[in-house]
Backbone bond lengths (Angstrom), bond angles and torsions (degrees), N, CA, C in turn:
res aa  C-N    CA-C-N  psi(-1)  N-CA   C-N-CA  omega(-1)  CA-C   N-CA-C  phi
1 M - - - 1.456 - - 1.521 109.62 -
2 A 1.343 117.28 174.45 1.455 119.77 -174.59 1.503 111.90 -60.24
3 T 1.307 117.26 -39.54 1.451 119.71 177.67 1.519 107.46 -130.37
4 S 1.277 116.93 89.42 1.449 122.40 -178.25 1.505 109.74 -91.99
5 I 1.332 116.36 -170.40 1.461 119.92 177.44 1.515 110.39 -58.21
6 I 1.366 117.02 -34.00 1.458 120.09 179.05 1.508 110.66 -67.17
7 S 1.320 116.85 -47.26 1.459 119.12 -175.92 1.515 112.07 -72.94
8 R 1.334 117.84 -25.71 1.463 119.43 175.63 1.520 109.59 -64.03
9 V 1.329 115.60 -41.71 1.469 119.69 175.67 1.512 109.51 -65.47
10 A 1.331 115.59 -40.80 1.461 119.97 -178.73 1.513 111.62 -60.45
11 K 1.325 117.99 -39.49 1.464 120.80 -179.94 1.520 111.33 -58.35
12 A 1.327 115.52 -37.19 1.458 119.73 -179.73 1.518 111.38 -68.16
13 L 1.349 116.39 -16.52 1.460 120.77 -177.87 1.520 112.90 -98.18
14 I 1.342 116.58 4.30 1.463 119.57 -175.96 1.531 111.44 -56.95
15 A 1.312 117.35 -52.36 1.462 120.11 -176.33 1.522 112.30 -61.21
16 P 1.358 119.93 -49.64 1.458 119.57 177.59 1.519 112.66 -59.12
17 A 1.330 116.28 -39.51 1.459 119.05 -178.60 1.518 110.87 -64.32
18 L 1.322 116.18 -40.47 1.457 119.61 177.94 1.521 110.93 -65.78
19 A 1.336 116.16 -39.17 1.457 120.67 179.81 1.526 110.52 -61.59
20 L 1.335 116.40 -32.34 1.454 121.40 179.84 1.520 112.02 -86.69
21 G 1.346 115.42 -7.94 1.455 119.91 -178.83 1.509 112.68 67.97
22 A 1.333 116.37 38.62 1.468 120.65 -177.48 1.514 110.36 -61.17
23 T 1.336 115.37 134.94 1.456 121.47 179.14 1.514 109.27 -135.08
24 V 1.318 116.64 137.43 1.453 120.86 176.72 1.522 108.12 -113.38
25 G 1.322 117.57 103.50 1.460 121.97 175.63 1.517 112.94 66.36
26 L 1.318 114.86 -169.38 1.452 122.30 179.58 1.513 109.31 -130.22
27 A 1.303 116.57 134.94 1.461 122.06 174.70 1.512 107.41 -149.68
28 S 1.314 117.00 178.78 1.454 119.72 -171.75 1.511 112.34 -122.10
29 A 1.327 115.87 142.15 1.457 122.22 169.77 1.526 107.67 -78.39
30 P 1.348 118.43 172.67 1.467 120.17 178.49 1.517 111.77 -58.89
31 A 1.335 115.35 156.48 1.463 120.17 -179.44 1.518 110.84 -59.26
32 S 1.341 117.61 -39.61 1.455 120.52 176.76 1.519 108.66 -77.32
33 A 1.302 116.00 140.82 1.459 120.59 -175.53 1.511 110.80 -64.47
34 A 1.335 115.80 129.76 1.453 121.55 176.47 1.520 109.48 -93.35
35 V 1.306 116.11 162.85 1.469 120.77 176.07 1.520 110.35 -64.47
36 W 1.338 115.45 -36.25 1.473 120.95 -178.07 1.512 109.04 -150.02
37 S 1.329 116.32 144.29 1.455 120.97 172.80 1.516 108.91 -153.97
38 T 1.328 115.68 155.76 1.459 120.56 178.32 1.516 109.44 -158.25
39 C 1.318 115.43 150.08 1.461 122.38 170.27 1.523 110.24 -115.07
40 D 1.339 117.27 5.71 1.459 121.37 177.58 1.521 110.00 -63.93
41 Q 1.302 116.34 141.05 1.458 121.44 -177.69 1.523 112.16 -54.53
42 W 1.335 116.67 -44.38 1.464 121.24 -178.74 1.526 111.20 -111.82
43 G 1.341 117.31 23.24 1.457 120.88 -178.31 1.520 112.20 -56.91
44 N 1.323 116.34 137.68 1.462 120.24 -178.71 1.512 110.39 -154.16
45 T 1.333 115.60 156.77 1.455 122.10 175.67 1.515 108.52 -157.15
46 T 1.326 116.06 167.64 1.462 121.34 177.24 1.521 109.09 -118.07
47 L 1.338 115.43 127.46 1.465 122.00 178.67 1.522 108.84 -136.69
48 N 1.319 116.37 126.86 1.474 121.82 173.37 1.522 112.91 54.88
49 G 1.327 116.91 35.24 1.461 120.62 177.39 1.518 114.91 85.35
50 Y 1.333 118.00 2.87 1.462 123.06 177.15 1.527 108.58 -115.21
51 T 1.325 116.31 141.25 1.455 121.09 174.85 1.520 108.53 -102.93
52 L 1.322 116.29 125.50 1.455 122.73 -179.34 1.528 109.81 -101.34
53 Y 1.337 116.10 136.35 1.469 122.18 -179.77 1.519 109.71 -127.55
54 N 1.336 117.01 136.29 1.466 119.76 170.59 1.529 109.54 -74.89
55 N 1.325 117.85 -47.43 1.467 124.43 164.53 1.529 114.01 56.43
56 I 1.334 116.23 61.39 1.464 121.91 173.32 1.531 106.44 -91.27
57 W 1.330 116.89 101.03 1.465 118.93 -169.94 1.522 114.95 -116.08
58 G 1.329 118.32 -16.16 1.461 120.55 -175.12 1.517 113.42 -86.40
59 S 1.327 116.51 158.63 1.459 121.10 179.51 1.525 110.17 -75.51
60 G 1.326 115.60 149.59 1.455 121.61 178.32 1.507 114.63 73.42
61 A 1.331 117.16 21.35 1.466 120.85 -177.84 1.520 111.52 -70.91
62 G 1.325 114.92 155.11 1.450 121.20 173.60 1.518 110.24 -99.20
63 S 1.330 116.45 -135.63 1.465 120.89 -178.80 1.520 110.44 -99.82
64 Q 1.327 115.00 151.62 1.473 120.36 178.71 1.517 109.51 -159.64
65 C 1.315 116.05 133.50 1.461 121.62 174.82 1.523 109.21 -130.00
66 V 1.310 115.81 144.88 1.462 121.59 177.33 1.526 108.62 -118.08
67 W 1.321 116.93 143.77 1.460 123.08 177.20 1.521 108.27 -131.47
68 A 1.313 116.72 157.43 1.464 120.36 179.60 1.513 110.94 -149.07
69 N 1.332 115.42 135.33 1.457 121.93 167.28 1.517 110.79 -90.54
70 S 1.343 115.39 -24.25 1.460 122.54 176.84 1.521 106.52 -164.81
71 G 1.319 116.25 178.91 1.456 119.74 177.26 1.511 112.75 -68.32
72 T 1.333 117.01 -16.44 1.467 121.42 -176.47 1.525 113.27 -112.46
73 N 1.335 117.42 0.01 1.471 122.65 178.49 1.528 107.90 -139.01
74 W 1.318 115.30 105.08 1.465 120.58 -173.26 1.523 110.05 -157.01
75 G 1.311 116.08 170.49 1.448 118.37 -179.21 1.511 112.87 -159.65
76 V 1.324 115.14 176.07 1.459 122.90 -174.06 1.520 109.23 -138.21
77 H 1.335 116.06 138.75 1.461 121.38 166.22 1.516 106.44 -114.56
78 A 1.329 116.37 119.39 1.464 120.93 -174.33 1.519 110.48 -129.78
79 D 1.321 115.64 139.74 1.467 122.20 176.33 1.525 108.05 -131.42
80 H 1.327 116.12 83.34 1.462 121.94 -178.21 1.527 109.76 -108.37
81 P 1.325 117.41 137.64 1.468 120.18 -176.67 1.523 112.60 -69.40
82 D 1.322 114.74 157.35 1.460 121.99 -179.72 1.527 108.97 -87.38
83 T 1.331 114.94 71.88 1.466 120.60 -175.90 1.527 112.31 -118.32
84 G 1.328 116.78 8.32 1.459 119.81 -178.37 1.515 111.52 79.85
85 G 1.313 116.20 155.16 1.463 120.99 179.13 1.521 111.84 84.85
86 I 1.319 116.44 140.44 1.466 122.09 -178.98 1.524 109.59 -69.59
87 K 1.316 115.33 132.98 1.463 121.17 -178.78 1.526 112.82 -98.03
88 S 1.338 117.00 -34.59 1.467 118.29 -172.56 1.524 110.89 -160.49
89 Y 1.314 114.09 164.95 1.469 121.12 171.19 1.527 108.68 -143.32
90 P 1.337 117.86 72.64 1.466 119.42 174.04 1.521 108.42 -62.72
91 N 1.347 115.86 135.03 1.460 117.97 -173.14 1.516 112.53 -157.00
92 A 1.326 114.34 165.29 1.458 122.86 169.88 1.524 107.67 -114.22
93 K 1.321 116.55 135.47 1.463 121.80 -174.82 1.521 111.17 -119.22
94 K 1.332 115.46 136.15 1.462 122.38 171.16 1.530 107.30 -117.24
95 V 1.329 116.87 129.57 1.465 121.86 -179.46 1.530 109.34 -88.61
96 I 1.341 115.93 130.43 1.463 122.09 -178.40 1.526 111.14 -104.70
97 N 1.330 116.66 -57.10 1.470 123.87 177.20 1.534 113.15 54.98
98 K 1.334 114.88 53.54 1.463 120.96 175.14 1.520 109.66 -139.09
99 P 1.346 117.85 140.36 1.470 119.63 172.30 1.529 110.23 -63.29
100 I 1.313 115.92 152.15 1.459 120.65 -177.81 1.527 111.35 -56.23
101 T 1.333 116.79 -43.08 1.462 119.58 -177.27 1.523 112.87 -71.89
102 S 1.337 117.25 -12.44 1.463 120.26 177.02 1.526 112.05 -90.92
103 L 1.311 116.41 -10.73 1.459 120.18 179.92 1.526 110.64 -85.83
104 T 1.323 116.42 133.19 1.465 120.51 171.72 1.525 110.84 -100.03
105 S 1.336 116.15 -20.23 1.462 119.94 174.90 1.526 109.26 -158.80
106 L 1.322 115.71 148.86 1.464 123.06 172.23 1.525 105.77 -152.45
107 T 1.315 115.84 107.24 1.460 121.01 -175.36 1.525 110.44 -132.57
108 S 1.313 115.33 159.82 1.457 120.27 175.32 1.520 109.91 -148.68
109 S 1.326 115.25 142.35 1.463 121.73 172.51 1.521 108.92 -116.38
110 Y 1.332 116.11 144.91 1.458 121.36 -177.49 1.522 109.79 -138.54
111 N 1.314 115.78 150.58 1.454 122.77 172.96 1.518 106.27 -148.52
112 V 1.335 117.21 115.83 1.454 120.93 -173.36 1.520 111.49 -129.94
113 T 1.323 115.07 156.48 1.461 122.80 168.93 1.519 106.43 -119.86
114 V 1.333 116.43 118.50 1.464 120.66 -174.54 1.522 109.73 -128.55
115 P 1.342 117.54 155.53 1.466 120.81 -176.67 1.523 113.13 -73.40
116 A 1.328 115.25 158.99 1.461 121.24 178.32 1.519 112.16 -86.08
117 S 1.337 116.99 -12.54 1.459 121.57 -179.49 1.522 109.99 -116.91
118 G 1.324 115.91 -177.75 1.456 120.67 -177.96 1.514 111.03 87.82
119 A 1.328 115.59 -174.23 1.462 122.36 177.15 1.518 107.76 -134.79
120 Y 1.333 116.52 116.85 1.463 121.06 -174.16 1.516 109.69 -167.60
121 N 1.327 115.28 168.85 1.463 120.74 165.08 1.518 108.78 -133.94
122 T 1.315 115.51 152.55 1.465 122.46 172.31 1.514 106.05 -102.61
123 S 1.320 116.97 121.18 1.464 117.61 -168.05 1.515 113.78 -150.55
124 Y 1.333 113.34 152.83 1.457 122.02 164.40 1.528 107.74 -86.78
125 D 1.319 115.72 143.15 1.459 121.91 174.40 1.529 106.04 -128.30
126 I 1.307 116.16 109.63 1.468 122.40 -172.03 1.517 109.10 -112.39
127 W 1.320 116.56 130.99 1.466 121.81 -174.01 1.527 111.62 -125.34
128 D 1.331 115.26 147.96 1.460 119.69 165.43 1.529 108.02 -79.50
129 T 1.319 116.93 166.39 1.462 120.39 -174.22 1.527 112.94 -67.55
130 D 1.335 118.20 -23.64 1.462 120.98 178.57 1.526 112.34 -90.97
131 Y 1.303 117.79 -2.59 1.465 123.05 -178.21 1.526 112.16 58.08
132 D 1.337 116.04 36.37 1.464 121.47 174.35 1.521 111.49 -89.02
133 Y 1.331 116.00 -26.04 1.461 121.33 -175.44 1.527 110.30 -130.29
134 E 1.322 114.53 136.65 1.459 122.15 178.99 1.521 107.81 -123.98
135 I 1.319 116.46 124.56 1.463 121.77 177.74 1.522 107.57 -114.30
136 M 1.329 116.17 114.78 1.458 121.10 179.56 1.523 109.83 -105.18
137 L 1.324 115.87 135.68 1.461 122.70 175.97 1.524 106.93 -121.73
138 W 1.323 116.94 104.88 1.464 121.51 179.45 1.528 108.83 -88.31
139 V 1.324 116.98 118.52 1.466 119.20 179.21 1.524 111.90 -94.94
140 N 1.336 117.44 -21.17 1.457 120.37 169.58 1.522 109.58 -157.01
141 K 1.334 115.69 160.65 1.461 120.79 179.10 1.524 108.87 -152.68
142 T 1.329 115.25 151.48 1.457 122.21 179.91 1.519 108.73 -142.71
143 G 1.325 116.44 139.84 1.454 120.65 177.18 1.520 112.95 82.66
144 P 1.342 116.89 -173.56 1.468 122.07 -175.65 1.526 112.56 -79.26
145 V 1.325 116.12 75.19 1.467 121.76 177.45 1.526 108.43 -128.16
146 G 1.319 116.44 149.17 1.457 120.53 -179.83 1.514 110.94 -156.59
147 P 1.328 116.95 162.11 1.464 121.33 -176.59 1.527 112.52 -80.58
148 L 1.321 114.72 162.56 1.454 122.44 174.53 1.530 109.65 -79.28
149 G 1.336 116.84 146.64 1.456 120.21 170.12 1.515 114.52 99.32
150 T 1.326 114.49 -166.80 1.464 121.68 -176.16 1.520 110.74 -110.20
151 A 1.329 114.73 149.93 1.463 121.09 -177.33 1.523 111.00 -67.47
152 Q 1.335 115.41 138.52 1.463 122.79 -179.56 1.521 111.83 -118.51
153 G 1.323 117.79 13.84 1.455 120.81 -178.35 1.518 111.55 95.02
154 T 1.321 116.05 -170.91 1.460 121.71 179.84 1.522 109.94 -116.52
155 V 1.328 114.85 155.09 1.452 120.77 -178.92 1.528 108.17 -150.98
156 T 1.321 116.85 146.61 1.461 121.83 174.12 1.521 108.34 -106.32
157 L 1.320 115.27 115.59 1.467 121.96 -176.56 1.528 109.45 -147.93
158 G 1.310 116.02 147.53 1.456 120.82 173.01 1.510 114.51 62.28
159 G 1.336 116.78 21.67 1.453 120.52 178.23 1.510 114.92 91.93
160 H 1.363 117.76 8.35 1.455 121.19 -177.81 1.523 110.04 -142.45
161 S 1.338 115.44 159.01 1.457 121.68 173.44 1.528 108.51 -100.81
162 W 1.335 116.16 131.91 1.468 121.93 -173.83 1.521 111.14 -128.79
163 A 1.333 115.43 145.82 1.460 121.90 163.03 1.526 106.37 -93.56
164 V 1.316 117.23 128.32 1.469 121.92 -171.38 1.532 110.66 -105.10
165 Y 1.333 115.39 137.74 1.462 122.50 176.81 1.520 109.58 -130.35
166 K 1.326 116.14 146.29 1.463 122.17 -179.65 1.521 108.56 -129.16
167 G 1.339 116.24 129.29 1.455 119.98 -178.43 1.515 112.35 -156.99
168 N 1.322 115.09 -174.01 1.466 122.37 179.08 1.521 107.57 -143.90
169 N 1.333 116.42 132.25 1.464 119.28 -178.01 1.529 112.97 -99.09
170 G 1.340 116.52 11.19 1.455 120.89 -178.81 1.512 113.26 96.06
171 A 1.327 116.47 -15.17 1.463 121.34 179.09 1.520 112.07 -120.40
172 N 1.326 117.12 -28.87 1.463 121.05 -176.78 1.520 110.28 -160.03
173 E 1.331 114.80 162.43 1.458 121.11 173.73 1.531 108.87 -75.85
174 V 1.318 115.67 142.25 1.461 121.02 -178.74 1.526 109.21 -126.61
175 F 1.329 116.49 124.21 1.458 122.57 175.99 1.529 106.98 -115.29
176 S 1.329 116.47 114.62 1.465 121.20 -176.03 1.519 110.72 -110.19
177 F 1.324 114.92 131.46 1.461 122.90 177.66 1.528 106.72 -116.21
178 I 1.342 115.81 111.64 1.467 121.02 -175.64 1.526 108.19 -104.84
179 R 1.328 116.48 115.46 1.467 119.46 -178.97 1.520 109.73 -56.98
180 T 1.320 117.66 134.52 1.458 121.34 -173.05 1.525 113.12 -71.74
181 S 1.334 117.44 -12.59 1.469 122.11 169.88 1.521 107.95 -144.06
182 N 1.328 115.99 148.58 1.454 120.04 -176.57 1.520 112.11 -67.22
183 S 1.327 115.95 143.76 1.457 122.56 178.42 1.523 109.19 -138.16
184 R 1.315 116.58 138.41 1.464 120.48 177.16 1.523 112.75 -107.76
185 S 1.325 116.75 -5.46 1.466 119.78 175.46 1.513 108.73 -156.31
186 G 1.319 115.32 150.62 1.455 119.34 179.38 1.512 111.31 162.58
187 T 1.320 114.68 -175.56 1.462 122.41 177.03 1.518 108.42 -126.80
188 V 1.316 115.91 133.82 1.460 121.49 177.96 1.524 108.90 -114.13
189 N 1.319 115.90 125.42 1.464 121.56 172.37 1.530 106.23 -88.35
190 I 1.322 116.43 99.01 1.465 121.95 -170.73 1.523 112.74 -75.48
191 L 1.321 117.49 -33.29 1.470 120.40 -173.63 1.534 113.33 -58.76
192 P 1.338 120.76 -44.16 1.466 119.21 177.71 1.529 113.35 -60.29
193 I 1.332 116.82 -30.07 1.463 120.13 177.37 1.526 110.25 -67.32
194 L 1.325 116.39 -44.15 1.470 120.55 178.14 1.521 110.81 -63.74
195 K 1.322 116.70 -41.26 1.472 120.18 -179.97 1.529 111.18 -67.90
196 W 1.331 117.53 -34.73 1.463 120.78 177.36 1.526 110.53 -63.73
197 I 1.342 116.27 -43.58 1.471 120.23 177.46 1.522 110.29 -62.64
198 K 1.320 116.37 -43.12 1.467 121.85 -176.74 1.524 112.70 -74.50
199 D 1.321 117.42 -51.75 1.468 121.18 -169.62 1.528 113.73 -92.24
200 T 1.323 116.94 -42.79 1.461 119.92 -177.13 1.523 111.39 -79.96
201 K 1.336 116.95 -46.22 1.463 120.62 -176.50 1.530 113.19 -94.06
202 G 1.323 118.25 -26.40 1.462 120.97 -178.73 1.517 113.55 67.75
203 W 1.331 116.68 29.89 1.464 120.17 -178.52 1.519 112.35 -80.17
204 F 1.309 117.98 -20.88 1.465 121.49 168.21 1.515 109.02 -152.29
205 G 1.340 115.71 171.04 1.454 121.49 -178.41 1.514 111.47 -95.41
206 N 1.317 115.94 -148.03 1.465 121.04 -177.39 1.526 109.71 -80.86
207 E 1.321 115.78 71.87 1.461 121.25 -177.67 1.533 111.04 -70.84
208 T 1.322 115.06 149.83 1.456 120.80 171.72 1.521 108.11 -87.85
209 I 1.321 115.90 118.70 1.462 120.50 -178.52 1.528 108.47 -79.50
210 G 1.317 114.64 122.40 1.461 120.11 -177.67 1.517 112.32 -93.73
211 D 1.343 116.38 -73.72 1.458 122.00 -174.15 1.523 111.96 -108.37
212 V 1.321 115.58 138.76 1.463 121.93 163.85 1.522 106.41 -113.85
213 Q 1.320 115.91 109.34 1.458 121.82 179.71 1.521 109.45 -105.37
214 F 1.328 115.65 150.63 1.463 121.07 175.60 1.515 107.95 -139.62
215 G 1.337 116.19 129.01 1.453 118.12 -179.60 1.506 112.89 -175.20
216 Y 1.331 114.87 -155.01 1.456 122.39 -171.56 1.528 108.90 -125.11
217 E 1.329 115.92 116.74 1.455 121.60 177.99 1.531 106.49 -91.58
218 I 1.331 115.60 103.14 1.468 120.86 -168.03 1.529 110.52 -102.99
219 T 1.330 114.96 123.48 1.468 121.35 174.64 1.522 110.55 -95.22
220 S 1.324 117.69 -44.83 1.459 120.59 175.52 1.523 110.47 -149.41
221 S 1.339 114.78 147.57 1.475 121.66 178.15 1.524 107.94 -154.26
222 S 1.323 115.27 51.49 1.461 121.94 -173.97 1.521 112.41 -56.62
223 G 1.338 115.19 135.31 1.458 121.12 179.90 1.510 113.70 89.40
224 G 1.338 116.30 -11.75 1.454 121.63 179.32 1.506 112.69 95.66
225 L 1.329 116.25 114.21 1.461 121.90 179.57 1.522 110.12 -126.13
226 D 1.333 115.55 152.30 1.461 121.69 -178.32 1.530 110.94 -109.53
227 F 1.323 115.01 135.58 1.463 123.67 176.91 1.527 106.33 -124.12
228 T 1.316 117.06 124.26 1.466 120.10 -175.75 1.520 111.22 -124.69
229 T 1.307 115.50 126.44 1.463 122.09 170.80 1.520 107.01 -93.06
230 N 1.321 115.75 98.95 1.465 119.74 -177.99 1.522 110.71 -68.29
231 N 1.324 115.20 -36.95 1.472 119.74 177.27 1.518 109.47 -159.87
232 L 1.313 115.80 141.04 1.454 122.64 177.27 1.524 108.81 -145.64
233 T 1.303 116.92 131.67 1.459 120.14 172.33 1.519 109.00 -134.20
234 V 1.304 116.99 139.35 1.463 123.37 173.03 1.513 106.75 -126.39
235 S 1.329 116.67 122.50 1.463 121.24 -176.16 1.522 109.65 -128.69
236 S 1.338 115.65 142.52 1.459 120.01 178.73 1.524 109.75 -145.29
237 S 1.320 114.53 156.72 1.462 120.43 174.22 1.504 108.73 -152.22
């Protein structure tokens, strides 16, 4: 998954890795100068209330660089070999830190440009503050990629139709919602999805939602592929 037991450990290593100037391969930012860019494995920055991560966490990864004009307009150039297994999850994160019952709204809009080849998904990765539960919302996918766990049927929530999967990666419970057709732009009403998990299914209680991440879970992008977040907003109240 986007943040598995491996990547959870990796997150804890972000600061040391940056201190050492860790770099994975070479790739290029856009021709026009971005506000920020990095090819560091754990490179990260905060812009406009969003934290951006390069986040190359999988084994056998190739090169990857992330660039940003803002926290809501950013992109990735990645060249990962077609060897199976997730290589990275470059993403932008918005911190919520509110219990589900304290939220009156939690929504996000996205607009992306993604390649027609490779193996990846474009997804939200939503976590509780204790990192016991991971809720993934896949808005599009390409190539031989699939969610963890067993199928739980389909449901229409938050303005979209999803195929639902439930699993465990050895570190946390994972609930995956795979959009039944690919989308490159739209708005997701996230709160009804959280309430459905909590109230209808009883898979967790009144968890405090910590991070809402949005990015690209890349398995392969041989030859170098570009992923662009034209616009992203995450809003809560």
